[in-house]
C-alpha positions as CSV (number, residue, x, y, z in Angstrom):
1,M,32.2,60.4,32.1
2,V,32.1,57.9,34.9
3,A,35.1,57.1,36.9
4,G,36.1,53.5,38.1
5,F,36.3,50.0,36.8
6,G,33.1,48.8,36.2
7,P,29.8,47.4,38.4
8,E,32.4,46.5,41.0
9,P,31.6,48.1,44.2
10,P,33.8,51.3,45.1
11,W,35.8,49.5,48.3
12,F,36.6,47.3,45.4
13,E,38.9,49.1,43.4
14,A,40.1,51.0,46.5
15,V,41.6,48.2,48.2
16,L,43.1,47.4,43.9
17,S,44.5,50.8,44.0
18,V,46.3,50.0,47.8
19,L,47.3,46.7,46.5
20,A,48.5,48.0,43.1
21,V,50.2,51.0,44.7
22,W,51.6,49.3,47.6
23,R,53.7,46.8,44.8
24,L,54.9,49.7,42.5
25,A,55.9,51.7,45.8
26,R,57.5,48.2,47.1
27,L,59.0,47.6,43.5
28,V,60.6,50.8,43.0
29,A,62.5,51.5,46.7
30,R,63.3,47.9,47.0
31,E,63.8,45.7,44.1
32,R,66.0,45.6,41.0
33,G,63.0,45.3,38.8
34,P,63.0,43.8,35.4
35,F,66.2,44.1,33.2
36,D,67.8,46.1,36.4
37,L,65.6,48.9,34.9
38,V,64.9,50.0,38.8
39,S,68.4,50.1,39.9
40,R,69.1,52.1,36.7
41,L,66.5,54.2,37.4
42,H,68.5,54.5,41.3
43,V,72.1,55.0,39.8
44,A,70.7,58.0,37.6
45,A,69.1,59.5,40.3
46,A,71.7,59.4,43.0
47,E,73.2,61.9,44.5
48,T,69.9,64.3,43.6
49,P,66.9,65.1,46.0
50,L,65.0,62.2,44.2
51,S,67.5,59.1,45.4
52,L,66.1,59.9,48.8
53,G,62.5,59.4,48.1
54,L,63.6,56.8,45.6
55,A,65.0,54.5,48.5
56,C,61.2,54.6,50.9
57,V,58.0,52.5,50.2
58,H,55.9,55.1,52.3
59,C,57.2,58.2,50.0
60,L,56.7,56.6,46.9
61,A,52.8,55.4,48.1
62,I,52.2,59.0,48.7
63,W,53.0,59.6,45.1
64,L,51.8,57.1,43.4
65,A,48.5,57.2,45.2
66,A,47.9,60.3,43.6
67,V,47.2,58.2,40.3
68,P,44.4,56.1,41.4
69,A,43.1,58.6,43.2
70,A,42.6,60.9,41.0
71,L,41.3,58.3,38.2
72,L,38.4,57.0,40.8
73,A,37.2,59.6,42.6
74,P,34.2,62.0,42.1
75,G,35.1,65.0,42.8
76,W,38.2,67.2,44.4
77,A,37.3,66.5,48.5
78,A,36.7,62.5,47.6
79,G,39.7,62.4,45.8
80,L,42.0,64.1,48.7
81,L,40.6,61.3,51.0
82,L,41.3,58.5,49.0
83,W,44.8,60.0,48.3
84,L,45.6,59.9,51.8
85,A,43.7,56.5,52.5
86,V,45.2,55.1,49.1
87,A,49.0,56.0,50.6
88,G,48.1,55.1,54.2
89,G,47.0,51.4,53.2
90,A,49.9,50.7,51.5
91,S,52.0,51.7,54.2
92,V,50.3,49.8,56.2
93,I,50.8,46.3,54.0
94,E,54.3,47.9,54.1
95,L,54.9,47.5,57.9
96,A,52.7,44.6,58.7
97,L,54.8,43.1,55.2
98,G,57.9,44.8,54.8
99,E,61.2,43.9,56.3
100,A,62.8,46.2,58.7
101,S,64.5,49.7,57.3
C-alpha cells in the first residue's frame, strides 16, 4: 500500500496535515463547535485529567498529529519525525495567529 494522497509532492501533504491538525486542535480547544458538540465534550470531561488537555491547542496538536504521521510516513523513523513536525507546525500557527492563552 502506498501512503499519501496521490501525485502531489510530499511537502504538500505535510502542509495540509499541519493546517488540518491546527484547525481541529483550535476547534476543540477554543470554539463551541457545531451544535455545541465541543462544548458538550468539555462538560463531559470536566473534573477529569482530560479536561486540561482539551483546553490546550498545543497539547491537542501533539495527539492529533499522530494520525497523519502514521498514515503518510513510510516507516517508523519518518513517522516519528513527521509527527513532531506536524505538531510543531500547528503550534507555530497557533502562536502566530491565536490569541494569548
